N, C-alpha and C positions, 0 to 999 in steps of 0.2 A: 456458395459455401457456407455450409451449416454444420453445426456440432453432430457428432454421431452420438447415439442413444447413452454410451458410457463415459463420454468425454467430460461432462460436468459432474464429477463424483465427490466433490468436495464443497463445504458450505463455508463463506467467508462472511465478514460483517464489514460494511463500508461506515468509517465513521467522519463527520464533518466537523472540521475545527469551529468552534464557536468562542468569541471573546466577549466578556462582558465586564462591566466596570462594577466595583465594589468599592463603597466609601473608605474602608479601612485598608484593604489589600491593592486598591488600584485595579489594575486588568487581570482578570481571571480566566485562564484557558481551559476549555473543557472540549471532550470529544464524544458528545453523544451518537448514538446509532443513528445512521442514515438509512440504510437498508441490509438485509441479510438476503443473500444471493447465492446460487450454485456457479460453481467454477472449477476450472481446470488449472491446476496448480502445478508447475513445474519448477522444482528446486535445483539450484547448483549445490554440488557435493562438497564445495571448498568455499570458504570465505574469502573476501578480498580485501586487503588492506587499503585503507582510506588516508588520504593525506588529511592532517588535521593543522590547520593555518594558526589556530589560536595558541597551541601548544605542541612543540616536538616532542616533549615528554610522554604524552600519552597517545597510545596506538589505538585507533578505532580499527573495527572489522565490520563488514557489511557483507551478509550472504545474500547473493542475488536469486531473484525470483522472477517467473514469468506467469501471470495470472491472465487467463482468457475468460471472458464473461460475456453474456448478451450485450448488445451495445445500449451505451447510455452515456449521456454527456457527463464526464467528471472534471472538476477543478483540480488537477494534481497537485497544487499549492496547499489546498485547504481540505483535502480527503485523505485519509490514511485506511490502511486495512488491519484488521483483526483477525488472526488465523491460526488456531491451535495454539493459543496462550501466547502468540507472538504478535508484534507491531510491525506492520510493513510500511516503509515510505515510497510512495509513487514517484520515480524518477522519470518516466516516460511513458508515453501512450502511442498507440498505433491501430488505426481502423483495419479491421479484416473484413473483407467484403464491403458491399454497400449498406453501411449502418446496420450490418448483422452482429458482428463481434468486435470487441475492443480488446487488444492485448495491454496489459500493463506491465511495464519494467519496473521491478520493485526491489527494496534492498530493506534486510532486516537488519537493525542496529543493535549492536551488543550494549549500548548504553541506555537503551530504553527499557 
C-alpha cells in the first residue's frame, strides 16, 4: 500500500507543543515547527457543531479533515498541523499498511 505519484500534493507543517517556565508569566506554551512534510489533504465541505461544556452560549464549529502522510510516530495530544494558514488539531490516527502511511483525523477550530 503505497502512495501514487500525485497523492502527496500538499505541504503541511507539524508543530510540537512545548511548555516552558517563565519567572513572570508562569508556564508559556509555544508551538515550534517539528517537520514540514508532503501530504494528501481531504477536507470536509461542511463544518460540524461541537458541544461546548464550558458555556452553552458559545457555539464552536470544527471542520473535519483527513490528512495522510508517510508513516511517523506522532503524539496526537502534543502535535498539531499548520496548513494553508489554518491550525488543525489531531483527533485520531490510523496506521495504513505496515508502517507505510498514517492517516490523521483532524479538526479545524474556528476559535484558533
